[in-house]
N, C-alpha and C positions, 0 to 999 in steps of 0.2 A: 745321946744322939740328938742332934738339933732337928727341930720341926721345919717342914718345908713352908716357906713364906709364900702364900697364895694371894697376898693383897694386891699385887700388880697384874694378876691374870686377867681380870675383867677389862682393864684399860688396854691391855695388849691384844686380847681377842677382839675387842670392839674396834680398835683402830685398824686391825688387820682386815676385818670385814668391811669397814668403810673404804679402805684403800682398794680392796678387790672390787667393790661395787663401782668406785670411780673409774678404775681401769677398764672394767667391762663396759661401762657407759661410753668411755672415750673410744674404745675399740668398735663398738656398735655404731656410734655416731659418725665414725670416719668412713663407714661403708656407704656406697651409693646404691640405692634401690631404684628400680625402674618406677616410673610414674604409673598411676592407675591405668590399666589397659582400657582402650576404647572398644566399645562393642562393635563387632563386625556384622555386616548384614548377611543373612543366610541366603539371600537370593544370589549374591555374587559367588557364593561357595557351592551352589547347587550344580551337580554334574548332570549332563544329559546322557541318560542311558538309552540304548536302542529300543528297549521294550517300553519306554514311557511314551514314545510317539505312536505306538500301535495300540489298537483296541484288542484287548485280550480278555478272555473270560475263562475261569477255571470251573469245570463241571464236576460237581460232587456226584459220586455213584448213586446217592440216595435221591438226587434231584432229577435224574434221568427218567424218562418214561419207562414203565415196565415193558419187557419184551416178551 
């Protein structure tokens, strides 16, 4: 029974890995990614709530004078 010749396995596996690496690099480089996002000002995004324009105070039961 003849033995299995494994002398070419290294170059076969190595060349396959290099080919896969190159293909993935080409696939990734062909994709277009958006540029870095610009920071948005929080003042422009602030919503005006009806309770922000009024003076409100929440009374805690412990801060009320004893009755």
